C-alpha positions in Angstrom: 33.4 -28.3 26.3 34.3 -28.0 22.6 31.5 -30.4 21.6 28.9 -28.5 23.6 30.0 -25.2 22.1 29.8 -26.6 18.6 26.3 -28.1 19.2 25.2 -24.7 20.6 26.4 -22.9 17.5 24.7 -25.4 15.2 21.4 -24.9 17.2 21.7 -21.1 16.9 22.3 -21.3 13.1 19.4 -23.7 12.7 17.1 -21.4 14.6 18.2 -18.4 12.5 17.9 -20.3 9.2 14.4 -21.6 10.2 13.2 -18.1 10.9 14.5 -16.4 7.8 15.3 -17.7 4.2 16.7 -15.2 1.8 15.5 -12.3 3.8 11.9 -13.6 4.1 10.7 -14.6 7.6 9.7 -18.3 7.8 6.5 -18.6 9.8 5.9 -21.0 12.7 4.7 -24.5 11.7 1.5 -24.3 13.7 -0.3 -27.0 11.7 1.9 -29.6 13.3 3.0 -30.3 16.9 5.8 -28.0 17.9 9.2 -29.7 18.4 12.9 -28.9 18.6 13.6 -25.2 18.8 9.9 -24.3 18.0 9.2 -25.7 21.4 12.4 -25.0 23.3 13.9 -22.0 21.5 15.0 -18.8 23.3 11.8 -17.1 22.0 9.4 -19.6 23.7 8.3 -18.4 27.2 6.2 -21.5 27.7 4.9 -24.5 25.8 2.3 -26.9 27.1 1.5 -30.0 25.0 -0.5 -32.0 27.6 0.7 -35.3 26.1 1.8 -37.2 29.2 1.2 -37.2 32.9 2.5 -35.6 35.0 1.9 -32.5 32.9 5.0 -30.3 32.3 6.3 -27.4 30.3 7.7 -28.6 27.0 10.0 -25.6 26.8 12.1 -27.1 29.5 11.7 -24.2 32.0 10.3 -26.5 34.7 7.1 -24.7 35.6 4.9 -26.9 37.7 1.2 -27.4 36.5 -1.7 -28.1 38.8 -5.0 -29.1 37.5 -7.8 -27.0 39.1 -11.0 -28.6 37.9 -9.6 -29.4 34.4 -8.5 -33.0 33.5 -6.2 -34.8 31.1 -7.8 -35.7 27.7 -6.1 -38.6 26.0 -7.5 -37.4 22.5 -6.1 -33.9 22.0 -5.2 -32.3 18.7 -1.7 -33.9 18.8 -1.5 -36.7 21.4 -3.1 -35.7 24.7 -5.0 -32.5 25.5 -6.6 -30.5 28.4 -10.3 -30.9 29.0 -11.8 -27.8 30.6 -15.5 -29.0 30.8 -18.6 -28.0 28.9 -19.4 -24.8 30.9 -22.7 -26.1 32.2 -21.8 -26.5 35.8 -20.5 -22.9 36.3 -17.4 -24.3 38.2 -13.8 -23.3 37.4 -11.9 -25.8 35.2 -8.4 -24.7 34.5 -4.7 -25.7 34.5 -2.7 -23.4 36.9 1.0 -22.9 36.0 3.3 -21.9 38.9 4.4 -18.3 38.8 7.4 -17.5 36.8 8.5 -13.9 35.8 9.0 -15.1 32.2 5.2 -15.6 31.8 4.7 -11.8 32.2 6.1 -10.4 28.9 6.5 -6.7 29.1 7.4 -6.1 25.4 6.0 -7.7 22.2 4.6 -11.2 22.7 2.4 -13.8 21.0 0.0 -16.4 22.4 -1.5 -19.4 20.5 -3.3 -22.6 21.1 -5.6 -25.3 19.5 -9.2 -25.2 20.8 -12.2 -27.4 20.3 -15.6 -26.3 21.7 -17.6 -29.2 23.0 -20.5 -30.3 20.7 -22.9 -30.0 23.7 -21.6 -26.6 24.9 -24.1 -23.9 25.8 -23.9 -21.2 23.1 -24.4 -18.4 25.6 -21.5 -19.5 27.7 -18.3 -17.3 27.2 -14.9 -19.0 27.6 -11.5 -18.0 29.0 -8.4 -19.1 27.2 -5.5 -17.6 29.1 -5.6 -15.4 32.2 -2.9 -13.8 34.2 -4.7 -10.5 35.0 -7.7 -11.3 37.3 -9.0 -8.1 38.7 -5.8 -6.3 38.5 -4.5 -3.7 36.0 -1.5 -5.8 35.0 -0.5 -8.7 32.6 -3.2 -10.0 30.1 -6.3 -12.0 29.7 -7.4 -13.8 26.5 -11.1 -14.8 26.2 -14.0 -15.8 24.0 -17.3 -14.1 24.0 -20.6 -16.0 24.0 -22.1 -16.8 20.6 -24.5 -14.4 19.1 -27.7 -15.2 17.2 -25.7 -16.4 14.2 -23.5 -18.6 16.3 -20.4 -16.3 15.9 -18.0 -15.5 18.8 -15.3 -12.9 19.2 -11.8 -13.2 20.7 -11.0 -10.5 23.3 -7.8 -9.5 24.9 -7.4 -7.2 27.9 -3.9 -5.7 28.5 -3.0 -4.1 31.9 -0.6 -1.1 32.0 -0.5 -0.6 35.7 -2.8 2.5 35.8 -5.4 1.3 33.3 -6.5 -1.6 31.2 -7.2 -1.5 27.4 -9.5 -4.0 25.7 -9.2 -5.3 22.1 -11.7 -7.4 20.1 -11.5 -9.5 16.9 -14.0 -9.8 14.1 -16.9 -12.3 14.5 -15.6 -15.9 13.9 -17.4 -19.2 13.6 -16.2 -21.9 15.9 -18.4 -25.0 15.3 -18.7 -27.5 18.1 -16.5 -30.6 17.9 -13.9 -29.0 15.5 -10.3 -28.2 16.3 -9.3 -24.6 15.3 -6.1 -22.7 15.8 -6.4 -19.4 17.7 -3.7 -16.8 18.2 -3.1 -13.1 18.9 0.0 -10.9 18.9 0.9 -7.7 20.7 3.6 -5.5 19.2 4.6 -3.8 22.4 3.3 -0.4 21.1 -0.4 -0.6 21.3 -1.2 -2.9 18.4 -3.0 -6.2 18.6 -3.7 -8.7 15.9 -6.0 -11.8 16.0 -5.6 -14.9 13.9 -7.8 -17.9 13.2 -6.1 -20.8 11.3 -3.4 -18.3 10.1 -6.1 -15.9 8.7 -6.2 -12.4 10.1 -9.5 -11.8 11.8 -9.1 -8.3 13.1 -6.6 -5.8 14.5 -6.8 -3.0 17.1 -4.7 -0.1 18.2 -4.6 2.0 21.3 -2.6 5.2 21.6 -0.1 5.8 24.5 0.3 2.2 25.2 3.6 0.4 25.3 5.0 -2.3 27.8 2.5 -4.2 30.1 2.8 -4.0 33.8 4.2 -7.3 35.0 2.3 -9.1 37.9 2.9 -11.9 40.3 -0.2 -14.1 39.7 0.1 -17.6 38.3 -1.0 -18.3 34.7 -4.3 -19.9 34.3 -4.9 -22.0 31.1 -8.6 -22.6 30.2 -10.1 -20.6 33.1 -10.2 -17.2 34.8 -8.6 -16.1 38.0 -11.3 -14.0 39.5 -14.5 -15.8 38.0 -15.4 -19.3 37.4 -15.7 -18.7 33.7 -13.9 -21.6 31.9 -13.4 -22.6 28.3 -16.3 -25.0 27.2 -14.2 -27.6 25.5 -10.7 -29.0 25.0 -7.3 -27.2 24.5 -3.9 -28.3 23.2 -0.5 -27.0 22.1 -0.6 -23.8 24.2 2.4 -21.6 23.5 3.5 -18.3 24.8 6.3 -16.6 22.9 8.3 -13.3 23.0 8.0 -11.1 19.9 5.4 -11.0 17.2 5.2 -14.5 15.6 3.8 -15.3 12.1 1.4 -18.0 11.3 0.7 -17.9 7.5 2.2 -20.7 5.4 2.3 -18.3 2.5 1.2 -14.7 1.9 -0.6 -12.9 -0.8 -0.1 -9.3 -1.7 -2.3 -7.6 -4.2 -0.7 -4.5 -5.7 -3.7 -2.5 -6.9 -2.3 1.0 -7.9 -5.5 1.6 -10.0 -9.0 1.2 -8.8 -11.1 2.8 -11.6 -11.1 1.8 -15.3 -13.1 3.1 -18.3 -15.5 0.6 -19.8 -13.8 -1.2 -22.7 -10.5 0.4 -21.9 -7.1 -1.3 -21.9 -7.0 -3.1 -18.5 -3.7 -2.6 -16.7 -3.2 -5.8 -14.9 -3.1 -6.1 -11.1 0.0 -7.7 -9.7 -0.5 -10.5 -7.2 2.7 -11.6 -5.3 2.8 -15.0 -3.5 5.6 -15.7 -1.0 6.2 -19.1 0.5 6.9 -18.7 4.3 7.2 -22.4 5.0 10.4 -24.2 5.7 9.5 -26.6 2.9 8.7 -26.1 -0.8 5.2 -25.0 -1.8 4.1 -27.6 -4.4 1.0 -27.8 -6.5 -0.8 -24.8 -4.9 -4.0 -23.7 -6.6 -4.7 -19.9 -7.1 -8.2 -18.7 -7.8 -9.5 -15.3 -9.0 -13.2 -14.5 -8.5 -14.9 -11.4 -9.6 -18.5 -10.6 -10.8 -19.5 -14.2 -10.3 -16.8 -15.6 -12.6 -14.1 -17.9 -11.2 -10.7 -18.6 -12.8 -8.3 -21.2 -11.3 -4.9 -22.4 -12.3 -2.0 -24.3 -10.8 0.6 -22.0 -9.2 4.3 -22.6 -9.9 6.3 -24.4 -7.2 8.0 -22.1 -4.7 11.1 -22.9 -2.6 11.2 -21.7 1.0 11.2 -17.9 1.1 10.7 -17.6 -2.7 8.1 -15.3 -4.3 6.2 -15.3 -7.6 4.3 -12.5 -9.3 1.1 -13.2 -11.2 -1.1 -10.8 -13.1 -4.9 -10.3 -13.3 -6.5 -8.0 -15.9 -10.0 -6.8 -14.8 -12.7 -7.4 -17.4 -13.5 -3.9 -18.6 -16.4 -5.1 -20.6 -18.4 -5.4 -17.4 -21.3 -3.0 -16.9 -20.4 0.2 -15.0 -20.4 -0.4 -11.3 -18.2 -1.5 -8.3 -16.9 -5.0 -8.1 -14.8 -7.1 -5.6 -11.9 -9.3 -6.7 -11.0 -12.1 -4.3 -7.7 -13.9 -4.8 -7.3 -17.1 -2.8 -4.9 -20.0 -2.4 -4.9 -23.2 -0.4 -7.7 -25.1 1.1 -9.1 -25.8 4.6 -7.3 -24.2 7.5 -4.4 -23.2 5.2 -6.5 -21.1 2.9 -5.3 -17.6 2.4 -7.4 -15.0 0.5 -7.2 -11.2 -0.2 -9.9 -9.0 -1.6 -9.7 -5.6 -3.4 -12.3 -3.3 -4.9 -12.4 -1.9 -8.4 -14.8 0.2 -10.4 -15.8 0.3 -14.1 -17.1 3.7 -15.3 -19.0 4.5 -18.4 -17.1 6.0 -21.4 -17.9 9.6 -22.3 -18.8 10.5 -25.9 -16.3 12.5 -27.9 -16.7 16.2 -27.4 -14.8 19.4 -27.3 -12.2 19.2 -24.5 -13.1 21.4 -21.6 -10.4 21.9 -19.0 -11.0 23.3 -15.6 -8.1 25.0 -13.9 -7.9 25.4 -10.1 -10.5 22.7 -9.3 -10.2 20.5 -6.2 -11.4 17.0 -5.5 -14.5 18.1 -3.7 -15.5 20.0 -6.9 -15.8 16.9 -9.1 -19.6 16.6 -8.9 -20.0 20.2 -10.0 -17.5 19.8 -12.9 -19.7 17.1 -14.4 -22.6 19.5 -14.4 -20.5 22.0 -16.3 -19.7 19.4 -19.0 -15.9 19.5 -18.2 -13.9 16.7 -19.7 -10.5 17.4 -18.0 -9.2 18.9 -14.8 -5.7 20.0 -13.9 -4.6 17.5 -11.3 -0.8 17.8 -11.6 1.4 20.9 -11.4 5.2 21.5 -11.0 4.8 20.3 -7.4 3.9 16.8 -8.5 6.3 16.5 -11.5 9.8 14.9 -11.1 12.7 17.3 -11.4 10.4 20.3 -11.2 9.0 20.0 -7.7 8.7 16.6 -6.2 12.0 15.2 -4.9 10.3 12.1 -3.3 10.9 9.1 -5.6 7.4 7.6 -5.0 5.5 10.9 -5.0 3.6 9.7 -8.1 1.9 7.1 -6.0 0.2 9.9 -4.0 -1.0 11.5 -7.2 -2.7 8.5 -8.7 -5.6 8.1 -6.2 -6.9 11.6 -7.1 -6.5 10.7 -10.7 -8.7 7.7 -10.1 -11.2 9.7 -8.2 -11.4 12.2 -11.2 -12.0 9.4 -13.7 -14.9 8.1 -11.5 -16.6 11.4 -12.3 -15.7 11.2 -16.0 -12.7 13.6 -15.8 -9.3 12.9 -17.2 -6.2 14.6 -15.7 -4.1 17.2 -17.3 -0.7 18.1 -16.0 0.0 21.9 -16.0 3.8 22.3 -16.1 6.1 25.3 -16.3 9.7 23.9 -16.5 11.0 27.4 -17.1 9.9 28.6 -13.7 12.4 26.2 -12.0 15.3 27.7 -13.8 14.3 31.4 -13.2 15.7 31.1 -9.6 19.1 30.4 -11.1 20.8 33.7 -12.0 23.2 32.0 -14.5 20.2 31.0 -16.6 19.0 34.6 -17.1 19.3 36.2 -20.5 21.7 39.1 -20.5 21.8 42.3 -22.7 24.7 43.9 -24.6 26.1 45.3 -21.3 26.3 41.9 -19.7 23.4 42.6 -17.3 20.2 40.6 -16.9 17.1 42.0 -18.5 14.3 43.4 -16.4 12.0 41.7 -16.1 14.0 38.5 -15.9 13.9 36.3 -19.0 15.2 32.8 -19.5 18.2 32.0 -21.6 17.1 28.9 -23.5 20.3 28.7 -25.5 22.1 26.8 -22.9 21.6 23.1 -22.6 20.4 23.2 -19.0 16.8 24.3 -19.9 16.5 21.7 -22.6 18.0 19.0 -20.3 15.6 19.8 -17.5 12.6 19.7 -19.8 13.7 16.5 -21.3 14.4 14.9 -17.9 11.0 16.1 -16.5 9.0 14.9 -19.5 10.8 11.5 -19.5 10.3 10.8 -15.8 6.6 12.1 -16.0 6.0 9.6 -18.8 7.6 6.8 -17.0 5.6 7.4 -13.8 2.2 7.6 -15.6 2.6 5.7 -18.8 0.4 2.9 -17.5 -2.2 5.4 -16.4 -4.7 6.2 -19.2 -6.3 8.6 -16.8 -3.5 11.0 -17.5 -4.6 12.6 -20.7 -2.3 15.5 -21.5 0.2 18.3 -20.6 -0.5 21.9 -20.5 2.6 23.9 -21.1 2.4 27.5 -19.6 3.1 30.7 -21.6 2.2 34.4 -21.5 -0.2 36.0 -24.0 2.7 38.0 -25.5 6.2 36.6 -25.6 8.8 38.6 -23.6 11.6 37.1 -25.5 14.8 39.3 -25.8 18.0 38.8 -27.9 20.7 37.3 -25.7 24.4 38.3 -25.6 25.9 35.7 -23.5 29.5 34.4 -24.5 28.0 31.1 -25.8 25.5 33.0 -27.9 28.1 35.4 -29.3 30.4 32.5 -30.3 27.5 30.7 -32.0 26.8 33.8 -34.0 30.4 34.2 -35.1 30.5 30.6 -36.3 27.2 30.9 -38.1 28.0 34.3 -39.7 31.6 33.8 -40.4 32.5 37.1 -38.7 35.9 37.2 -36.9 35.6 40.5 -34.9 32.9 41.3 -32.5 29.7 41.6 -34.4 28.2 45.1 -34.4 25.1 44.1 -36.5 22.0 45.9 -35.5 19.7 43.6 -33.4 16.1 44.3 -33.4 14.0 43.3 -30.6 11.1 41.1 -31.7 7.9 40.5 -29.8 6.3 37.2 -30.8 2.6 37.5 -30.7 0.7 34.2 -29.6 -1.8 33.7 -32.4 -4.7 31.4 -32.5 -4.2 31.0 -36.2 -5.3 27.6 -37.6 -4.1 27.6 -41.2 -3.4 24.3 -42.9 -2.7 22.7 -39.6 0.0 25.1 -38.7 0.1 27.5 -35.8 2.2 30.4 -34.6 3.3 30.1 -30.9 5.8 31.7 -28.6 9.4 30.4 -28.6 9.0 29.0 -25.1 6.0 27.0 -26.1 7.8 25.9 -29.3 10.8 24.6 -27.3 8.7 22.6 -24.8 6.5 21.2 -27.5 9.6 20.1 -29.5 11.0 18.2 -26.5 7.7 16.6 -25.7 7.1 15.6 -29.3 10.6 14.2 -29.5 10.0 11.9 -26.5 6.6 10.8 -27.8 7.7 10.0 -31.3 10.9 8.3 -30.3 9.9 6.4 -27.2 6.6 5.3 -28.6 4.6 6.1 -25.6 3.3 9.2 -23.7 0.2 11.2 -23.2 -2.7 10.9 -25.5 -3.2 14.6 -25.5 -0.8 17.5 -24.8 -2.4 20.9 -24.4 -0.2 23.9 -25.4 -1.5 27.1 -23.8 -1.9 29.8 -26.5 -3.6 32.6 -24.6 -4.6 33.3 -21.1 -8.1 34.4 -22.2 -8.7 33.2 -25.7 -8.2 29.4 -25.5 -5.5 26.9 -26.1 -4.0 24.9 -28.9 -4.1 21.1 -28.4 -2.3 18.3 -30.0 -2.3 14.5 -29.6 0.5 12.0 -29.7 0.4 8.3 -29.8 1.5 5.3 -31.9 4.5 7.4 -33.0 2.3 9.9 -34.9 1.4 13.5 -34.0 -2.0 15.0 -35.0 -3.3 18.5 -34.5 -7.0 18.7 -33.6 -7.8 22.3 -33.2 -8.6 24.6 -30.3 -10.0 23.6 -26.9 -11.5 25.7 -24.1 -10.0 26.4 -20.7 -12.0 27.5 -17.7 -10.7 28.9 -14.5 -12.3 28.6 -11.0 -13.5 31.8 -9.3 -10.4 31.7 -7.0 -8.2 32.2 -10.2 -9.8 35.1 -12.0 -8.8 35.7 -15.6 -6.0 38.2 -16.2 -6.4 40.8 -18.9 -3.7 40.4 -21.7 -0.9 42.9 -21.6 -1.2 46.1 -23.6 0.6 46.0 -26.9 
């Protein structure tokens, strides 16, 4: 008994190890004949190899097989096979498996087989692969449609839910006569079906309000239908029915394309292509190919251990003519070939011109903004900025698509941020008067470190999120036409004054209120701006000059009505370049400046 228990534990550990390696699921080895736990494991509901007579279930469940018009073929895909006929006589040719409840999966399940259409098969003849449904609204039926004028067929699956039947269809596939091809489909138990041809996805389908199938009591037919004489016009082999959604790709390719639009001759941010080995053996000497705009590049991919991944990069050629292009990344050859495609676009560069920013524009307004000669649009606000509005870690991934769409229309994105608005909801951050009460209207006490810390954190996180995105062209820091700054009398401010002035007693110096007018003066490259703008600009300039990266342009709003002052930062240098113009949409009318 101890020996049997030990053997069982070893088998279970082997099965777990063969299905996952370092957290990566290992796919089924469909390219070779199933053996060991791939044929007899707990997930296998039935496995029919057709190698020897009498025919039996290789999974060991003992289901009896009766040939109903079909015959044993000594030359199958692996050993023997099942010959179902050519489809010319209109008779039923199938292998009937005695009824077992395990052949009626109610949850997620997968079905697969090797199939070879006869070279002399009639193209207009459809074929049935597996049928347990018949004319009832239960179980499933897997079939092939007849070939169209191009010689392409589709896989179809009908699933019965008791009160209704839902149908699913694959993409058109080419199944040449006389060639063995591996066919498979999976059902996730929640309305989703996926089709595969030689491990390649060839279509998916989804139906709402669908879950477990209705189990029936009819026997399983292999290669033929229950209710009609339609049979598969060829040979079948290695038929397997499994519980759960199985995988068939030897390795997978994932193209991380966060950007889809580039300016011509711009710096190409490379796409990241991740290859993961799903085989139980090392992937050695694989060849990866990039093909775009008629140019193909190939190289030998590094060897990968089972479950290991490797990331490669591809930089689009931004010297291409403006237009849309398709990048195809492929690995492997023959039936093991895996490929992924992604679209990208090259747009023409706009000539240098006075920046014209549109505030309040939406994505559907882009075509009109180009007619207005706008160069920038406000695509980010406090809602999209880390620490100011968005609490979701990956919120910036939702912002990037609209930035790409804007660039496709020649518009770069400006972030309109108001860090001080976030702190205004905190009463402890309000500036207080001599009597210890907050001013009316409320004003922000910028003396404390909280305001500077928030501005620094928001600016840093914003730059980290969008530093690889040249579409982001600047920051517009909000201000009022006339500053409402008031002298503050908090304990920290009074103590700072004592240390600065050397006074021991409470200072009684007369404090004059100062109102800082926001000027548009441009004298010798200097400007006069409100204290709030000055504070925000200092923090942003500090991050740009010390970190060495950041927005190409930051726009500091000088006046609601009369324009804005802009500056640029890059390569650790800061350069003033004058006034730019700001437009507002009709839904945001201009406000008259406050009376002085």
